[in-house]
C-alpha positions as CSV (number, residue, x, y, z in Angstrom):
1,M,15.8,9.4,9.8
2,T,19.2,8.3,8.8
3,G,18.2,7.5,5.3
4,K,18.3,3.8,5.8
5,L,15.2,2.0,4.7
6,I,14.1,-1.5,5.7
7,F,12.2,-3.4,3.1
8,G,9.7,-6.2,3.8
9,G,6.4,-7.7,2.9
10,Y,3.2,-7.9,4.8
11,R,3.2,-6.8,8.5
12,P,0.1,-6.3,10.6
13,S,-1.3,-2.8,10.1
14,V,0.5,-2.3,6.7
15,I,-2.9,-2.1,4.9
16,G,-4.1,0.8,7.1
17,Q,-0.7,2.5,6.9
18,I,-0.7,2.3,3.1
19,I,-4.2,3.9,3.1
20,G,-2.9,6.6,5.5
21,L,0.0,7.5,3.2
22,H,-2.4,7.8,0.3
23,M,-4.8,10.0,2.2
24,G,-1.9,12.1,3.5
25,Y,-1.0,12.9,-0.1
26,Y,-4.3,12.9,-2.0
27,A,-6.6,14.6,0.6
28,P,-4.6,17.9,0.8
29,N,-3.3,17.9,-2.8
30,W,-6.4,16.7,-4.7
31,N,-9.2,17.1,-2.2
32,F,-9.9,13.4,-2.1
33,G,-12.0,12.4,0.9
34,V,-14.2,9.7,2.3
35,V,-15.2,8.3,-1.1
36,F,-11.6,7.7,-2.1
37,E,-10.6,6.4,1.3
38,T,-13.4,3.9,1.4
39,K,-12.6,2.8,-2.2
40,L,-9.0,2.2,-1.2
41,A,-10.0,0.2,1.9
42,R,-12.5,-1.9,0.0
43,E,-10.2,-2.7,-2.9
44,M,-7.2,-3.4,-0.7
45,G,-9.3,-5.6,1.6
46,E,-10.4,-7.6,-1.4
47,F,-6.9,-7.9,-2.8
48,F,-5.2,-8.9,0.5
49,A,-8.0,-11.5,1.2
50,R,-6.9,-13.3,-2.0
51,F,-3.2,-12.4,-1.9
52,D,-0.9,-15.2,-3.2
53,S,2.8,-14.6,-2.9
54,D,3.4,-16.9,-5.9
55,R,1.3,-14.5,-8.1
56,D,1.1,-11.1,-6.3
57,F,3.8,-8.8,-4.9
58,L,4.0,-6.4,-2.0
59,V,7.1,-4.5,-0.8
60,A,6.9,-2.0,2.0
61,A,9.7,0.4,3.0
62,Y,10.1,1.4,6.6
63,D,12.3,4.1,8.0
64,D,14.6,3.7,10.9
65,A,11.8,4.7,13.3
66,N,9.7,1.8,11.9
67,R,7.3,4.1,10.1
68,L,6.0,3.2,6.7
69,A,7.8,5.3,4.1
70,G,6.3,3.8,0.9
71,A,4.9,0.7,-0.7
72,V,4.4,-1.0,-4.1
73,V,1.8,-3.6,-4.8
74,L,1.5,-5.7,-7.9
75,D,-1.7,-7.6,-8.5
76,G,-1.0,-10.7,-10.6
77,I,-4.6,-11.8,-11.2
78,G,-5.7,-11.7,-14.8
79,P,-3.4,-11.2,-17.8
80,G,-0.1,-9.5,-16.8
81,M,0.6,-7.6,-13.7
82,H,-1.4,-4.6,-12.4
83,L,0.4,-1.9,-10.5
84,R,-1.6,-0.9,-7.5
85,W,-1.1,1.4,-4.5
86,F,2.3,2.8,-5.4
87,I,3.2,5.4,-2.9
């Protein structure tokens, strides 16, 4: 990696990649397994099914090899913003 990141929004497979980054960190460091992974998948599926770019926010950072390096999601439903899936 050259250190240059490419920032963008939704791309096909980004949901699975965000889950993969979370599991790559939380499984070995905190022993989180299938219960955590399925919770992520369920909640992210529900969120992205109702995603509205006028209310919600997603930014994904990709390295120069087009691998997901990190992401931030803000859920705007309800009062204020809710930080979700920051990795």
